[in-house]
C-alpha positions as CSV (number, residue, x, y, z in Angstrom):
1,M,4.6,-41.3,16.7
2,A,5.3,-43.8,19.2
3,R,8.1,-45.2,17.1
4,P,9.9,-42.4,15.4
5,G,12.6,-44.5,14.1
6,L,10.2,-46.0,11.5
7,G,10.9,-44.7,7.9
8,K,7.8,-46.0,6.2
9,V,4.3,-47.4,7.0
10,F,2.6,-49.8,4.7
11,H,-1.1,-50.1,4.6
12,F,-2.8,-53.4,3.7
13,A,-6.5,-54.3,3.7
14,P,-6.8,-58.1,4.3
15,K,-10.4,-58.4,3.3
16,E,-9.7,-56.9,-0.2
17,G,-6.2,-58.1,-0.5
18,L,-7.1,-61.9,0.0
19,T,-9.9,-61.7,-2.6
20,P,-8.0,-60.4,-5.8
21,T,-10.8,-60.5,-8.2
22,K,-9.9,-57.5,-10.0
23,L,-6.6,-55.9,-11.5
24,F,-4.7,-54.7,-8.3
25,N,-7.1,-56.3,-6.3
26,G,-10.0,-53.9,-6.9
27,D,-10.1,-51.3,-4.2
28,L,-7.0,-52.3,-2.3
29,G,-5.2,-49.3,-1.1
30,L,-6.2,-45.8,0.0
31,V,-8.7,-45.0,-2.9
32,T,-11.4,-46.9,-4.6
33,V,-11.1,-47.9,-8.2
34,D,-13.3,-44.9,-9.2
35,N,-10.9,-42.6,-7.3
36,H,-13.0,-42.1,-4.1
37,R,-10.9,-41.5,-1.0
38,K,-11.4,-44.1,1.8
39,S,-11.4,-43.3,5.4
40,V,-8.0,-44.6,5.9
41,F,-6.9,-42.0,3.3
42,N,-8.2,-39.3,5.5
43,T,-6.5,-40.9,8.5
44,Y,-3.2,-40.5,6.8
45,K,-3.8,-37.1,5.7
46,L,-4.6,-36.2,9.3
47,F,-1.4,-37.8,10.5
48,N,0.5,-36.0,7.8
49,R,-0.6,-32.6,9.3
50,L,0.7,-33.4,12.8
51,Q,3.8,-31.6,13.9
52,P,7.1,-33.5,14.9
53,T,6.9,-33.0,18.9
54,L,4.2,-34.9,20.8
55,L,2.6,-32.8,23.6
56,S,0.9,-34.0,26.8
57,T,-2.8,-33.9,26.3
58,N,-5.4,-34.2,29.2
59,L,-8.9,-35.3,27.9
60,S,-12.0,-35.8,29.8
61,G,-15.6,-36.7,28.9
62,P,-17.6,-39.6,27.9
63,G,-15.8,-42.2,25.8
64,T,-12.2,-40.9,26.8
65,D,-11.7,-43.8,29.2
66,T,-12.0,-46.3,26.4
67,R,-10.2,-44.1,23.7
68,R,-13.4,-44.1,21.4
69,V,-13.0,-40.2,22.1
70,G,-9.5,-38.9,22.1
71,A,-6.9,-36.5,20.8
72,I,-3.3,-36.1,19.8
73,T,-1.7,-32.7,20.2
74,T,1.8,-31.9,18.5
75,K,3.9,-28.8,18.0
76,D,6.8,-27.7,15.9
77,P,9.4,-26.1,18.1
78,A,10.8,-24.1,15.2
79,S,7.6,-22.5,13.8
80,K,5.7,-22.6,17.1
81,A,2.8,-24.4,15.1
82,V,0.4,-26.6,17.1
83,T,-1.8,-29.2,15.6
84,V,-4.6,-30.9,17.4
85,V,-6.4,-34.1,16.0
86,M,-9.6,-35.2,17.7
87,W,-11.8,-38.2,17.1
88,N,-15.1,-39.6,18.1
89,Y,-15.9,-43.2,17.4
90,Q,-19.1,-43.2,19.3
91,D,-22.5,-43.1,17.5
92,S,-23.5,-39.9,19.2
93,P,-22.0,-36.2,19.4
94,T,-19.9,-35.9,22.5
95,D,-18.8,-32.7,24.4
96,V,-15.2,-33.0,25.8
97,S,-13.0,-30.6,27.8
98,I,-9.4,-30.6,26.6
99,N,-6.7,-29.2,28.6
100,I,-3.3,-28.7,26.5
101,G,-0.2,-27.5,28.6
102,N,3.0,-25.8,27.3
103,L,1.5,-24.1,24.3
104,P,3.6,-21.4,22.7
105,Y,0.8,-19.0,22.9
106,A,-1.1,-17.3,25.8
107,A,-1.3,-19.3,29.0
108,D,-5.0,-19.0,29.1
109,G,-5.3,-20.4,25.5
110,K,-7.8,-17.7,24.5
111,N,-6.0,-17.1,21.2
112,V,-5.8,-20.7,20.2
113,R,-8.4,-20.9,17.4
114,V,-9.6,-24.0,15.5
115,T,-9.2,-23.0,11.7
116,Q,-9.7,-26.5,10.2
117,Y,-9.8,-26.0,6.5
118,V,-10.3,-22.2,6.3
119,I,-6.7,-21.7,4.9
120,D,-5.9,-24.9,3.1
121,G,-5.7,-23.3,-0.4
122,Q,-9.0,-25.0,-1.4
123,E,-11.7,-22.5,-2.3
124,P,-14.6,-25.0,-3.1
125,S,-16.3,-26.6,0.0
126,E,-16.9,-29.8,-1.8
127,A,-15.6,-33.4,-0.5
128,P,-13.0,-34.0,0.7
129,N,-12.4,-30.3,1.6
130,H,-15.4,-29.2,3.5
131,G,-14.2,-25.8,4.6
132,W,-14.7,-24.3,8.2
133,S,-17.8,-24.4,10.4
134,S,-18.5,-22.9,13.8
135,Q,-19.8,-25.4,16.5
136,W,-23.0,-27.4,15.4
137,G,-26.1,-27.8,17.7
138,R,-27.0,-24.3,18.7
139,T,-30.4,-23.1,17.8
140,D,-29.9,-19.6,19.2
141,N,-28.4,-16.7,17.3
142,H,-24.9,-16.0,18.8
143,P,-21.6,-14.4,17.9
144,E,-18.9,-16.5,16.3
145,S,-15.6,-15.6,14.9
146,V,-12.6,-17.1,12.9
147,R,-9.1,-15.7,13.7
148,L,-5.9,-16.0,11.6
149,T,-2.4,-15.4,13.2
150,L,0.1,-14.3,10.7
151,P,3.7,-15.6,11.0
152,S,5.0,-12.1,10.8
153,A,3.7,-8.6,10.0
154,R,1.9,-8.2,6.5
155,T,0.2,-5.1,5.0
156,P,-3.1,-6.4,3.6
157,S,-5.6,-4.3,1.8
158,R,-8.1,-6.9,0.8
159,I,-9.8,-9.9,2.3
160,D,-11.7,-12.6,0.2
161,L,-14.3,-14.7,1.9
162,F,-15.3,-17.7,0.0
163,P,-18.8,-19.2,0.8
164,R,-19.9,-22.8,0.6
165,T,-20.1,-24.3,-3.0
166,D,-21.3,-27.7,-2.3
167,P,-24.4,-28.4,-4.3
168,G,-27.8,-27.6,-2.6
169,N,-25.9,-25.6,0.0
170,E,-24.3,-22.7,-2.0
171,G,-23.8,-19.7,0.3
172,K,-25.5,-21.1,3.4
173,G,-23.7,-20.3,6.6
174,F,-22.4,-17.0,5.3
175,P,-22.9,-14.3,7.9
176,I,-25.7,-11.8,7.8
177,D,-24.0,-9.2,10.2
178,F,-20.2,-9.3,10.5
179,T,-17.0,-7.3,10.9
180,V,-13.4,-7.8,9.9
181,R,-10.9,-6.5,12.3
182,V,-7.0,-6.4,12.3
183,A,-4.5,-6.2,15.0
184,T,-1.0,-4.9,14.7
185,D,0.6,-6.7,17.5
186,A,1.4,-10.5,17.8
187,N,-0.6,-10.8,20.9
188,C,-3.9,-9.8,19.0
189,T,-4.7,-7.1,21.7
190,A,-4.9,-3.8,19.6
191,W,-7.9,-4.3,17.2
192,T,-9.1,-1.9,14.4
193,T,-12.2,-2.7,12.4
194,V,-11.7,-2.5,8.7
195,V,-14.9,-3.9,7.3
196,A,-18.4,-3.8,8.6
197,R,-21.5,-5.2,6.9
198,G,-25.1,-5.7,8.0
199,G,-28.0,-7.4,6.4
200,Y,-25.7,-9.2,4.0
201,W,-27.5,-11.3,1.5
202,N,-26.8,-14.9,0.5
203,P,-23.7,-14.8,-1.9
204,G,-24.3,-18.2,-3.4
205,R,-21.1,-19.9,-4.5
206,F,-19.2,-16.5,-5.4
207,R,-16.3,-15.0,-3.6
208,Q,-17.0,-11.8,-1.7
209,T,-14.2,-9.3,-1.7
210,F,-13.7,-6.4,0.7
211,G,-11.0,-3.9,0.5
212,F,-9.7,-1.6,3.2
213,S,-6.9,0.9,3.7
214,P,-3.4,-1.0,4.0
215,R,-1.9,-1.4,7.4
216,S,0.6,-3.4,9.2
217,T,-1.2,-6.5,10.3
218,R,-0.3,-9.7,12.6
219,C,-3.8,-10.9,13.3
220,V,-7.0,-10.9,11.4
221,E,-10.5,-11.8,12.8
222,V,-13.9,-12.2,11.0
223,Q,-16.6,-11.6,13.6
224,A,-20.1,-12.7,12.8
225,T,-22.8,-11.3,15.1
226,R,-25.9,-12.5,13.2
227,L,-25.7,-15.9,11.7
228,Y,-27.4,-17.9,8.9
229,R,-30.2,-20.1,10.2
230,F,-30.5,-23.7,8.6
231,A,-34.3,-24.4,8.2
232,D,-34.0,-28.1,8.4
233,S,-32.1,-28.1,11.7
234,G,-32.8,-24.8,13.1
235,F,-28.9,-24.4,13.8
236,H,-27.4,-20.9,13.6
237,L,-23.9,-21.5,11.9
238,F,-21.0,-19.5,10.5
239,Q,-19.4,-21.3,7.7
240,L,-16.7,-20.6,5.0
241,G,-15.1,-22.4,2.3
242,E,-11.8,-20.3,2.4
243,I,-10.2,-17.0,3.6
244,K,-7.5,-15.2,1.6
245,L,-5.6,-12.0,2.4
246,H,-4.2,-9.8,-0.2
247,A,-1.7,-6.9,-0.1
């Protein structure tokens, strides 16, 4: 991004490239010979998701002075999309405070939501698409939500929530008590609850479908008020593989 005039970027792994013991130098490149993606593959994937305009990002916290913890923020002036890529090269989790200016959203940033891979078109939550998760580390039951802002008004009448499907974790993280609400305005202020469920069971790996009366919608939010508790860690988490809206 510092050199926008570059038309191509070539990747070369010296350790692999200088020991050509197999056809095409074995694992030279972005994937292994048995088709597993390397970390450098994910680096290029994240870079490909960035927008064309670089924004100024102020980051503070442990590791930010050495860039072992950092962030890149970009936007698309045409679509108003904003993408933030953050990294942590330290051995332990780190809490950071990020301040991003000139966002094409509310000045207080309250309607900027990190959706990760919850609307990437990949329903399974198996590697390399792990779906969406709320923040790790909290052992108390607490509310969490995920919000989708549509580019223009739509008239949905159904929402599909896809649970985790990775082996051994099927359905884990699916909320126990939750609501789905929609807003008609682009600022996401006038909300109407269209789905409410309590005491919901673990759905396993199967899609959960909820219908409601069609209405003009700009924003959709799934609010979880009672979360799944992971027995091994004690964490309360809200996790989904994918969200899909249908007219």
